[in-house]
C-alpha positions in Angstrom: -25.8 125.0 31.6 -22.2 124.9 31.1 -19.8 127.8 30.1 -17.0 127.0 27.4 -14.3 129.3 26.1 -13.3 128.6 22.3 -13.8 126.3 19.1 -17.2 126.2 17.4 -19.8 123.4 18.4 -22.8 123.8 17.1 -24.8 124.1 13.4 -27.1 127.0 14.3 -30.7 126.8 13.6 -31.3 130.2 14.3 -32.6 132.7 11.2 -30.0 135.1 10.2 -26.2 134.6 8.9 -23.4 133.2 10.8 -19.9 133.0 10.8 -18.6 129.5 9.3 -17.3 127.4 12.0 -13.8 126.5 12.2 -15.3 122.8 13.4 -18.7 121.2 13.2 -19.0 118.6 16.1 -22.9 118.5 15.9 -24.9 117.2 13.1 -27.7 119.8 12.2 -31.0 119.0 13.9 -33.6 116.9 12.3 -36.6 115.6 13.8 -38.0 117.3 16.3 -38.0 115.6 19.9 -41.2 113.4 20.8 -40.0 111.9 23.9 -39.3 113.3 27.7 -35.6 115.1 27.4 -33.4 114.0 30.5 -30.4 115.9 31.7 -27.7 113.1 32.2 -28.2 113.4 35.6 -32.2 112.4 35.5 -30.3 109.2 33.3 -27.6 108.4 35.5 -30.1 108.3 38.6 -32.4 106.1 36.6 -29.5 103.3 36.5 -29.0 103.7 40.1 -32.3 103.2 40.6 -34.1 101.5 38.2 -31.1 99.3 37.0 -28.9 98.8 40.7 -25.9 100.1 39.3 -22.9 101.5 41.2 -22.5 105.2 40.7 -19.1 104.6 38.7 -20.6 102.0 36.8 -23.9 104.0 35.8 -21.5 107.1 34.6 -19.6 104.5 32.5 -22.2 102.9 31.0 -23.7 106.0 30.0 -20.8 107.3 28.3 -19.1 103.9 26.7 -22.0 101.7 26.2 -24.4 105.0 25.0 -22.6 108.0 24.0 -19.6 106.9 22.6 -21.1 103.9 20.2 -23.5 106.0 19.1 -26.6 104.3 20.6 -27.6 107.1 22.9 -28.1 110.1 20.9 -26.9 113.4 22.5 -28.7 116.8 22.0 -27.3 120.0 22.7 -28.8 124.0 23.0 -26.2 126.9 22.6 -26.9 130.0 24.0 -24.8 133.6 24.4 -25.8 135.8 26.9 -29.0 134.0 27.3 -29.9 134.4 23.7 -30.4 130.8 22.0 -27.9 130.5 19.4 -28.6 126.9 17.9 -29.3 123.3 18.5 -28.5 119.5 17.0 -27.0 116.4 17.9 -23.5 115.9 18.8 -21.3 113.5 17.2 -19.9 110.5 19.1 -16.5 111.4 17.4 -16.5 115.2 18.9 -17.9 113.9 22.1 -15.0 111.7 22.3 -12.3 114.6 21.4 -13.9 117.5 23.9 -16.6 116.0 25.9 -17.0 113.7 28.9 -19.1 112.8 32.1 -18.0 113.8 35.6 -19.5 113.6 39.1 -19.7 117.1 40.0 -20.9 117.8 43.7 -23.1 114.4 43.6 -24.3 114.9 40.2 -23.6 113.7 36.7 -22.7 116.5 34.5 -21.2 117.2 30.9 -17.8 118.6 31.3 -15.5 120.3 28.3 -12.2 118.0 28.0 -11.3 120.5 25.3 -12.1 124.3 25.0 -15.4 124.9 23.2 -17.2 128.0 21.3 -18.1 130.7 23.6 -21.4 130.3 25.3 -23.5 128.3 27.3 -24.7 124.6 26.8 -27.7 122.2 28.0 -27.3 118.6 26.7 -30.1 116.3 27.1 -30.9 112.7 26.2 -34.5 110.9 25.2 -36.1 109.1 28.4 -37.2 106.7 25.8 -33.8 106.0 24.4 -32.2 105.4 27.8 -35.1 103.0 28.8 -34.5 101.2 25.7 -31.0 100.6 26.3 -31.4 99.8 29.8 -34.5 98.1 30.8 -35.8 98.3 34.5 -34.3 95.4 36.1 -36.9 93.0 37.4 -35.3 93.1 40.8 -35.6 97.2 41.3 -38.5 98.8 42.4 -38.5 101.2 40.1 -41.7 101.5 38.0 -42.3 102.1 34.4 -44.5 104.8 35.0 -41.8 107.5 34.6 -38.6 108.8 36.5 -39.1 112.1 37.8 -35.6 114.2 38.1 -34.5 112.7 41.5 -34.0 114.7 44.1 -31.2 114.3 46.6 -31.1 110.9 48.4 -32.6 111.1 51.4 -30.9 109.5 54.5 -27.7 110.2 56.6 -24.6 111.8 54.7 -22.1 108.7 53.8 -18.8 108.3 55.6 -17.0 108.1 52.4 -17.3 109.7 48.9 -18.4 106.6 46.6 -19.0 108.8 43.6 -15.2 109.9 43.7 -14.1 106.2 44.3 -15.9 104.3 42.1 -14.7 107.0 39.3 -11.5 106.8 40.1 -11.5 102.8 40.3 -13.2 103.0 36.7 -10.1 105.3 35.5 -7.6 103.1 36.5 -9.3 100.4 34.2 -8.9 102.2 31.4 -5.1 102.8 29.5 -3.6 106.2 28.1 -5.9 106.1 25.3 -9.2 105.6 27.4 -9.7 101.9 25.9 -10.7 99.3 28.8 -7.7 97.7 30.3 -9.1 95.8 33.5 -6.2 94.9 35.9 -5.9 91.2 36.1 -4.8 91.4 40.1 -8.1 93.2 41.8 -6.5 92.9 45.4 -3.7 95.6 44.3 -6.2 97.7 42.3 -8.2 97.6 46.1 -5.2 98.0 47.7 -3.9 101.0 45.5 -7.4 102.7 46.4 -7.4 102.2 49.8 -3.7 104.5 49.4 -5.7 106.8 46.9 -8.0 107.6 50.1 -5.0 108.2 52.4 -3.0 110.2 49.7 -6.5 112.6 48.7 -7.1 113.0 52.6 -10.3 110.9 52.5 -11.9 108.6 54.9 -10.6 104.5 54.0 -13.3 102.2 53.6 -12.6 98.8 54.9 -10.7 96.4 53.0 -13.9 94.4 52.3 -15.7 97.2 51.1 -12.9 98.7 48.6 -12.6 95.1 47.4 -16.8 94.8 46.7 -16.4 98.1 44.8 -13.6 96.9 42.7 -15.0 93.7 41.9 -18.1 95.2 40.8 -16.7 97.6 38.8 -14.3 95.2 37.0 -17.0 93.0 36.2 -18.9 95.7 34.7 -16.1 96.7 32.7 -15.3 93.3 31.3 -18.7 92.9 29.8 -17.7 95.8 27.4 -14.6 93.9 26.4 
């Protein structure tokens, strides 16, 4: 659930009159969901486990391969003071201008880029749509029997914050208009990322690890061009 403070978001499906919205970013809800609703974190972890994606690549693909082209419909529910206000499907054009995906405390979350109508919002996607867009990798041990909302990964705490590093690499592979613009010199990008770690007060990975991360994310982004 996310708190937002201004601007209109939903066509209400609740009974009773409502003041007309200044903006209508969400189309009216139509068919009732017939498949399991996943949070974006569920879908994010599915891509990591079943498709063996790096964190930054998984987050990028959810938004730029799924949501923005309209291939992965997003449902939103709006609550105000704990009371249901309405539900509908988020339009890709509204998402592009107002919303985005980020990794917050190790979880994929929808964040507001611009102010929205006051209240709380719950965003979900269809498990079926996610699986159709990204079928299970043949080399993955993930089964097709269903993915539970994954708990935090077991094992030792990672020395490096690869969530943040992968996200910053992906960010640097876009221009100011948020279009893909992968640098030709990956070695320079890896060096810039090592310096970014220093400037941000983060432990530096080995040069080879950073080059590997840059190479993987750049390769994935080039496929989208």
